[in-house]
N, C-alpha and C positions, 0 to 999 in steps of 0.2 A: 503495499500498500503506499503509496505516494500521494500527499496534498498539496495543490497549489492554490493560495487565498487572492483574493482581490482579481478576479479572471472575469472579465466580462464577456456576455453572450457572444459579441459581435467578433471578439479575439478567440475565443474556443473554435470558429470556422476553422482556423489554422490546421486543426487535428485532420481536415479531409486531407489537405496537403502531403499528411503522413501516412494517406490508406486508409484512415477510418472512415466509417458508416453509420449516420446519423441514425438514429431511432427515437420513439417516441417515449415519454417520462413514464416511471411506475407508478409515482408519489406525487401527488401535489407539491411537495418541497424540492422535487428535481426540474430542470429549465430543459435540460435534453441529454440523451446518451448517447455514447460513441462507441462504436466496438470494432476490434482489428484482432484477428484471431484469438490469443487466449487474455487480451487485456480489454477491459470496460473502463471509459471514462463518464465519471457523472458528475455534470455542472450543476450545482443546487443553487436556490434563489439567495442565499447567504455568499454567493460568488466564491464558493470553496470548489474546488476542481477534484475528485478522486479521481484516482489511478489503482484499478484493482486487475490482479490478475498473477501469473508466475512473475518471482521476484526478479531475475534475470532480465525479461521483456519489460516490464514494468518501469526499470533502471535506465534502461535504453531509451525509451519513449523520454521518461523524465528528464533527461541530459538532453535531449533534442529540443524539450519545451523551453528548457532552461536559455539554450542558445539564441531562441528565436526569442525569448523574453515574454514568454505567455505567463503573466502573474507572480508571485513570488512562494517559492517554495520554503513550506514548511518543515521545520526540522520534527520530526518524527521521536516522539518519546521513547526513551530508553527503560527496561525494564530488568529485572534483575533474572538472571537464568538459573532457574530450579529443576529438580529431576524426579520424576514419578507425578503422582498425582497428589494436586495441591487446591485447596478450599478457601478461596477468597470471599469476605463479606463486609458489606458497608450498609449505613443507614441514612435516609433521607427524611427529611422534616424535623429533625429533633429540634432546630432551633426556629421553627417558624411557629409564628401565632395561630395562624390557619391550618385545618389539617391535622391528622392523628400522627402515623407513624410507620415510616416503612423499612424494612431489614430484607436484603436480598444477598445471595450467595450465587458463587459460580466456580464448578470443579473444571480441572483443565490437565490435561497431561502435554508432553512436549509437543505434540501431534495439533491436539486444542489452540495451544499455546501461539503455535506459527499462523493457524489459523485468524485468532484473534487479532495477532499482530497485521495481516494481512487486511484486516476488516479495517483497519486503523484506529482500534481501540486506543482510547487515553483517558486520562482523568477527567470525569465529568464536568469538571468547572472550566473545563478551557474548550467546553463545545457546546454550540447553541441550542435550544428546545427541542427546534426542529430535526437537528441531527440526533440528538439523543434519541427520539421516537423513534426515527429509521433504525440509528445502530441497535437499538435494544433488542429488536424484532429480529434481526440477524445473529445475535447473541443466540436468543433462544434455540435457533435453528443449527449453532455449530456446538453449543456447550451444556451440560449438565447444569440446570438450576432449580433456585426454590427461592421463592418470593413472599413472605410475610407482611399484609399492609393493614393496618388497624386504623378505623375512623376516628374521629375526635372522642364520640360518646362511648367509645371502648376505652380508648385512651384515658379519661376521665373517670371511666367505672374502676379502673386497674387500682387492685389494694397493696399499692407500693410504690416506690419512686421512680422516676425513668430511667435512672441506673440498673435499676433490679430488671425494670422492664427489659430494657436494651440488651442485658446478657441475656436473660430469656429468649429474646427473640434470633439473637445472633447464633446462639447453642444451638435452638432447634433446627435452623436453616443451614446448619453446619450437620448435624446429625443424618439430617434428610437426605447429605449428599455423601454420608461415610461411606467407605474409609476413604481419608486423604488428610493431609496437614492442613491446620487450619490458621489461617492469617487475617486478622482482624486488623482495622485502621482505630488505633487507640483512641478511646474519648476517657473522660475522668471516670473511674472506677469499674474499668474495663476487667473482668475475672476469668474470661473465654478466650480460646484460642491458644495454639502451640506457638505462632507467632504474633507478637503486639506490639505495634511501631506506629509511630506517628508518620503522617502521610502515605500511608500504606498504598494508596492509589496512584501513587507516583513511581511507586516502587515495583511492584507487582501487579501483573497485567490480569490476574484474577480478581484483584482487589479494585482494580480500574473497571473492569468488567461489570463486576457488582454494583459501582458506585453509577453505573451507564442504568441498569434495570432498575434500581431502586429508586435514582430522581426518574426515570420514565413512568413510574406509576406512581410517584407523587405528584406530578402535573397531571395525570388523570386522575388523581383523587381530588385534586383542588378543581380542576374541571367539573367533575360530579357535582361537588358543593357547591359550586357557582350556580348549576343549574337549578339544584335544590333551593340555593339562597335566592334567585333572580334577580342576581348581579353579581360583576366579577372579584372573585376572591384574590386578595394579593399573596404574592409570595412575602417570606421574610418577615421582620417583625420590626421594621424600621417607619416606615409608611401602611400602618394599618388602622389608624385611628378613625379615619373615615367611612372604613368599612365595618368598624365595630359602632359606630352609630348607625350605621344603615341597618345593622343586624338587631338595634334596640328598636328604631322605627318601624321596623316590619315585626316586630313583636315575636322574632324566631327566639327558639332555644338555644343560648350560647354554647350546652353541652355538645350538639351536633355539629359545632362549626369550630369551635376554637379550641387551645387549650387553658382551661380556666385556672389553674394553677400559674399561669404565668403571670409575672409581676405587671405587667402592661395591663392586660385584663383585669386583674384583681383590683389594679389602681380605678380603672376606667368605670366598674361596676360599682365602687366606693362614690366614685363623683357623680355617677349618674343612676342613682337608686329611684 
C-alpha cells in the first residue's frame, strides 16, 4: 500500500498514461478507481490516492507518480515485527460526553499482518472518518475480530467505574479471539493484556486495526443516537453544551445519550434543574 495526498481529480488522469483503465467507484467516498494488472488505484473525496496490490508493482507505480509530481507521497507508518498470533485491542468514546463505550480486538499472524499493511492500516487518529468506515469493512474481511459496543444507558447502569468496565471489555474481546498474545493500548488502571504499552496503535498493527474498528463502530453509534435524538450528536467533550441544552429542551432522558458521571454533565444538570 502506498498513499499520495493532495491529489486532484484532474491530475489523476495521468494514470491513463501509465496504462491504467478507469472504473466506477464502489462507495460514495470514492471519486474514481483505476486498474492495471494487479494494482488498484483509488482516489477518495479526501484527495488521497491509495495504491493497492503486489508490493513490488505498487512501488514501481509509486516511483513513476513521484517523478511526474502527482500529489505528495505519505510516509507509511512502521510497526513492530511480531511472530505468531497476536491480539490487539483498543477502545473508543471513552472521553466523549455523548455515546457509551466501544472496545475492539483484532487477531493477526504474519500473513494477516502483511495484508493489513497492504490495506494501509494506520493509527486511526491519522485517518478521516470516511476512510475509517471503509477501512473497517476491509479489516473485517482480512482478520479475525471481535467488537463490544455499549450504549449510554448500559454504560450508566454499570455497577463499577469506567476502568473496571474497560478492563472487562478488553479481556472479553481478547478471550473471544484466543489463543494469542494480547496487546493493549495502556489506559489508567489497565490490568489486562500480556503487553501493555502507551501509543500501542502506533507500534503494533493489530492495535492500529482494532482502533479503526472501534472508531468506526463509535461513529455509527453516534449516528444512531443522532437519529434517536433528532439532532446532530457531537463528538468529544469540548463543544457539547449546546447539545446538552438541546437534550433538555426536547425533554430527552440524559441516561440514554450521555455519560451522566462526566463532570460537565453533572455541572450542566446542577445548573439547569
